[in-house]
Structures are given as structure tokens and as C-alpha cells.
C-alpha positions as CSV (number, residue, x, y, z in Angstrom):
1,M,222.6,-36.2,-114.1
2,M,224.2,-34.5,-117.5
3,S,228.2,-33.8,-117.8
4,V,229.3,-29.9,-118.9
5,I,228.9,-29.9,-122.5
6,E,231.8,-27.6,-124.0
7,G,234.4,-27.6,-126.7
8,K,233.5,-29.1,-129.7
9,T,230.0,-30.9,-128.6
10,L,229.1,-27.2,-128.1
11,E,230.0,-25.8,-131.1
12,N,228.0,-29.0,-132.7
13,L,224.9,-27.5,-131.3
14,V,225.2,-24.2,-132.2
15,P,226.1,-22.4,-135.7
16,H,227.9,-19.9,-133.6
17,R,231.8,-20.2,-134.6
18,G,235.2,-17.9,-133.2
19,K,234.2,-14.5,-131.6
20,M,230.7,-14.7,-132.7
21,L,230.4,-17.7,-129.9
22,W,229.2,-16.4,-126.6
23,L,228.4,-19.6,-124.4
24,S,231.6,-21.5,-123.1
25,R,229.8,-24.1,-121.7
26,I,226.2,-26.0,-120.8
27,I,226.0,-26.6,-117.4
28,S,222.3,-28.4,-117.1
29,C,219.6,-29.3,-119.5
30,D,216.3,-30.3,-119.0
31,L,214.3,-31.1,-122.3
32,E,211.3,-32.2,-120.6
33,R,211.0,-28.7,-119.0
34,H,212.5,-27.2,-122.0
35,S,215.5,-25.5,-120.0
36,L,219.0,-25.1,-120.1
37,V,221.5,-23.3,-118.1
38,A,225.0,-22.2,-119.8
39,E,227.6,-20.0,-118.6
40,Y,230.0,-17.8,-120.3
41,D,233.3,-16.8,-119.5
42,I,234.5,-12.8,-119.8
43,T,237.4,-11.7,-121.2
44,R,239.4,-8.9,-123.0
45,Q,238.8,-11.1,-126.0
46,S,234.8,-10.7,-125.8
47,L,233.4,-8.9,-128.9
48,F,231.6,-6.4,-126.8
49,F,234.0,-5.9,-123.9
50,D,234.9,-2.1,-123.9
51,S,237.5,-1.1,-121.2
52,W,235.8,2.2,-120.8
53,Y,232.4,0.5,-120.3
54,G,233.9,-1.5,-117.8
55,G,233.7,-5.3,-119.4
56,F,231.0,-6.7,-121.6
57,P,228.2,-4.3,-120.8
58,A,224.3,-5.9,-119.7
59,W,222.7,-4.5,-121.9
60,A,224.6,-7.3,-125.1
61,S,223.3,-10.0,-122.4
62,F,220.1,-10.5,-125.7
63,E,222.5,-12.5,-127.1
64,L,223.5,-14.2,-124.6
65,M,219.8,-15.5,-124.2
66,A,219.5,-16.1,-127.7
67,Q,222.5,-18.7,-127.8
68,G,221.4,-20.2,-124.5
69,I,217.7,-20.8,-127.0
70,S,219.8,-22.2,-129.7
71,A,222.1,-24.3,-127.9
72,L,218.4,-25.9,-126.1
73,S,217.1,-25.9,-129.8
74,G,220.7,-28.2,-130.5
75,M,220.0,-30.3,-127.8
76,Y,216.5,-31.8,-128.8
77,A,218.4,-31.7,-132.4
78,R,221.3,-34.0,-130.8
79,R,218.5,-36.1,-129.2
80,R,216.3,-36.6,-132.2
81,N,219.9,-37.3,-134.3
82,Q,218.9,-34.6,-136.8
83,T,221.3,-30.8,-137.3
84,P,220.8,-28.0,-135.4
85,R,217.9,-26.1,-136.9
86,C,218.6,-22.2,-138.0
87,G,217.0,-19.8,-135.3
88,F,215.8,-16.4,-135.9
89,I,215.5,-13.7,-133.2
90,L,211.6,-11.8,-133.9
91,S,211.7,-9.2,-130.7
92,V,213.0,-9.3,-127.5
93,S,210.3,-7.5,-125.2
94,G,210.5,-6.6,-121.7
95,M,214.5,-6.5,-121.3
96,E,215.8,-4.8,-118.3
97,A,219.6,-4.7,-118.1
98,A,221.4,-3.2,-115.1
99,D,223.6,-0.1,-115.7
100,G,227.3,-1.4,-116.0
101,A,229.0,-4.7,-117.1
102,L,230.0,-8.1,-116.5
103,E,234.0,-7.2,-115.8
104,E,236.6,-9.8,-116.9
105,G,237.0,-12.5,-115.2
106,A,233.2,-12.9,-114.3
107,V,231.2,-15.9,-115.2
108,A,227.5,-15.0,-116.6
109,R,225.1,-17.8,-116.2
110,V,222.4,-17.9,-118.8
111,E,218.8,-19.3,-118.0
112,V,216.2,-19.8,-120.7
113,N,213.0,-21.4,-120.3
114,E,210.2,-22.1,-123.3
115,E,207.1,-20.5,-122.2
116,T,204.7,-21.0,-125.8
117,V,204.9,-22.1,-128.7
118,V,202.8,-21.8,-132.0
119,N,204.2,-23.7,-135.1
120,N,207.6,-22.9,-135.0
121,V,207.1,-19.5,-133.4
122,F,208.7,-20.1,-129.4
123,S,208.6,-18.1,-126.7
124,F,211.8,-17.7,-123.8
125,R,211.8,-15.9,-120.1
126,C,215.5,-15.3,-120.1
127,R,217.7,-14.1,-117.4
128,V,221.7,-13.4,-117.8
129,G,223.2,-13.7,-114.0
130,R,226.4,-13.1,-112.2
131,N,226.3,-14.8,-109.1
132,E,222.7,-13.9,-107.8
133,E,222.8,-11.1,-109.2
134,T,220.4,-10.6,-112.1
135,V,222.5,-8.8,-115.1
136,A,220.0,-8.9,-117.4
137,R,216.4,-10.2,-117.8
138,A,213.9,-10.4,-121.0
139,V,211.1,-12.4,-123.1
140,L,212.8,-13.5,-126.4
141,T,210.4,-15.0,-129.1
142,V,212.2,-16.6,-131.8
143,A,211.1,-18.8,-135.0
144,E,212.9,-21.6,-136.3
145,T,213.2,-23.0,-140.0
146,D,214.5,-26.7,-141.7
147,D,214.6,-24.7,-145.3
148,I,216.3,-20.8,-145.0
149,E,216.3,-20.2,-148.4
150,A,212.4,-21.0,-148.2
151,L,211.6,-18.8,-145.9
152,I,213.8,-16.1,-147.2
153,K,211.5,-16.6,-150.7
154,Q,208.2,-16.5,-148.6
155,R,209.7,-13.0,-147.5
156,E,210.7,-11.5,-151.0
157,P,207.9,-9.0,-152.7
158,H,205.5,-10.4,-155.0
159,G,206.7,-10.7,-158.5
160,Q,210.8,-10.3,-157.4
161,S,213.3,-13.3,-157.6
């Protein structure tokens, strides 16, 4: 059984920092099953925290899902003694989010499970919950690259640089 990963060790797995880091800890990871479970402590300092809304809006949970995927990618890179790869969200499909928000003091549980892989494009079934309640669920499709500059150049219109 793995120990909880948090702090600097967690920061070494993902590109996010400061208010953009929306994971507090990784509580389990199974690289053979391509799955990870993380948690995020909801505070008033959370980037999307809105007192009027009652906390961290459920609709913003897709970013928690994406960061869970990023952390899983970072765990694979760590196993290979490599730097984590850069990733992008290509699509969020089938998103269902509860009305309301995760209140201050709540712990959001982020579950990501890889479903399909084609080259460097991955599809994950994701869930964000509070206790046994599902707050949001979606399928996220993401792409990874070792060379972000080459990817950008690939997307530039012909004849421009």
C-alpha cells in the first residue's frame, strides 16, 4: 500500500502551483489499473471559492478531474525516472454536476480511471465526490506531449511561423 503523497512530493508530479494547485494529497494510485484517487481541501482561499455561491461550485470540478489525471501522469513519469509530460484537455463530455457547491471545510474526493489510449491521447472516466455523494462526473479526453513547442508549430497555419 502506498503512503499519502502531498506537499513538495505532490508538486513534483504536476505543473500546477499556488492557487492553481487544486489537489491537497494523493491517497491511492494503482498504475497497473491506471487509476488514482486524490483529495482537495476546500478553503476560502480556493481559487473558485465564492461565498455568494456557498463555496467551491460543483461545475468547476472538471479542473479537479484534470489535475487528478495530471497527477496520475506524474506518477507514471516518476516510475520511469522522467519529468512529467505536458498535457492538455481536449474535451469534457457527459459532464454532470450537482447544483450547489462544496462548502468550506469539505474534502473533495477526486477519482480518475483511464478508459482508452490512442497514441498520446487518453480518455478518463472521472468522479468528484464528498463522502458518498457524487458532486460531478465526466469523461475527460486529454493529450500529452514531450515537446510543447513542436505541438504549437504543428497547429500554426501554413506559411506562418
